[in-house]
C-alpha positions, 0 to 999 in steps of 0.5 A: 477842370470847369467845375473848379473854375465855376466854384472859384468864380462863385467865391469871387462873386460872393466876396465882391457881394460881401465886401465893397470895392475899395476906392481911392476916396476910401483910402484918403478917408482912412488916412485922415482918420488914422493919422494922429489917432489912437490907432496910430499911437498903438501902432507906434508903440507896437512897432517900437517894441517889435523893432526895439526902437529902430526908427527906420523900421518903425517909419517903414511900418506905420501906414501913411508915414512920411519923413515929416512925421518922424519928429512927431513919432520920436517925440511921442515914443520918447515921452512913452519911454520917459513915463515908463509906458515903453521900455528903453532899449540899450541900442534904441535908435529913436533919434533922427540923426541915425535915420538921416545918416542912413538916408544919405547912404541910400542916396549915395548908393543910388547915385553910384548905381545910376552912374555905373555902367549900363547893363 
């Protein structure tokens, strides 16, 4: 239906008019603003509670996080737990060792698959 297509195009034009196109520079600027900010700390606390301290899931959920951020995240979350700002979960895994072990398993699996028969 041409009328439906025209309406959609109109909304697309409206959206483009209201919201600017996001550039790579915008993403880099936001990353600089986000990292080590109150917003990042809020997200860390949120995901700590959502995933009950599972550092692997926390790391996967925090925008722009990299492996070298893990120590900083664990230190912050541990401090929050120690002052009562966050609950201590019985099986909390905010320890680097568990994540490192899991990464070793993932790497081993990837190597096994790469060495397997070709499809």
